[in-house]
C-alpha positions in Angstrom: 5.4 15.0 -11.4 2.5 17.5 -11.7 0.4 18.1 -8.6 -3.0 16.4 -8.7 -6.1 18.4 -7.9 -8.0 16.4 -5.4 -10.9 16.9 -3.1 -9.8 16.0 0.4 -12.6 14.7 2.5 -10.9 12.5 5.1 -8.0 12.9 7.5 -5.3 10.4 8.3 -2.8 10.7 11.1 0.2 8.7 12.1 2.9 8.9 14.8 6.4 8.4 13.5 9.8 8.7 14.9 11.8 11.9 14.3 14.2 9.8 12.1 11.3 8.6 9.9 9.9 12.1 9.6 13.3 13.4 8.6 13.6 10.8 5.8 10.1 11.4 4.5 10.6 15.2 4.6 13.8 14.8 2.6 12.2 12.6 0.0 9.3 15.0 -0.3 11.7 18.0 -0.7 13.6 16.1 -3.4 10.4 15.7 -5.4 9.2 19.2 -4.7 6.1 18.0 -2.9 4.6 18.5 0.5 5.1 15.8 3.1 1.3 15.2 3.1 1.2 14.8 -0.7 4.3 12.5 -0.6 2.9 10.3 2.2 -0.6 10.0 0.6 0.9 9.0 -2.8 3.3 6.5 -1.2 0.5 5.0 0.9 -1.8 4.7 -2.1 1.0 3.1 -4.2 1.8 0.6 -1.4 -1.9 -0.2 -1.0 -2.3 -0.9 -4.7 0.7 -3.2 -4.7 -0.6 -5.1 -1.6 -4.0 -5.6 -3.3 -2.4 -6.6 -6.5 -0.1 -9.1 -4.8 -3.2 -10.6 -3.0 -5.3 -10.8 -6.2 -2.9 -11.7 -8.9 -1.5 -15.2 -9.2 2.0 -15.3 -10.8 3.1 -18.6 -12.3 6.5 -19.6 -13.6 6.6 -20.4 -17.4 6.6 -24.1 -16.6 3.5 -23.8 -14.3 1.8 -21.6 -17.0 2.2 -24.5 -19.5 0.9 -27.0 -17.0 -2.1 -24.8 -16.2 -2.9 -24.3 -19.9 -2.5 -28.1 -20.5 -4.9 -28.9 -17.7 -7.5 -26.5 -19.2 -7.1 -27.8 -22.7 -6.9 -31.5 -21.8 -8.6 -32.0 -18.5 -8.5 -35.3 -16.7 -11.7 -37.3 -17.0 -14.2 -36.8 -14.2 -14.3 -39.2 -11.4 -17.6 -41.0 -10.6 -18.2 -38.7 -7.6 -17.5 -35.6 -9.7 -20.0 -36.8 -12.3 -22.6 -37.3 -9.6 -21.9 -33.8 -8.3 -22.3 -32.3 -11.8 -25.6 -34.2 -12.3 -26.8 -32.9 -8.9 -25.8 -29.4 -9.7 -27.6 -29.5 -13.1 -30.7 -30.8 -11.4 -30.7 -28.1 -8.8 -30.0 -25.3 -11.2 -32.2 -26.4 -14.1 
């Protein structure tokens, strides 16, 4: 992996056990990177995964079909839903 040229404008510190630091140092060495670069990239990747998991809904194939079917052939509106739509249209006309 080629080093990225970045402008560093913030500092991040963390206290870790000597065992964790040894593992992180070893992993960074194996990739030919500094501990700081390794940790920053790992944290960024983990943050992106956490955000993606929170924002993306994953459905089974069966649920995808159900969802598509509900969009293409929706159930008829109930009387209360029809009143809500009419009220919304009046307020936003």
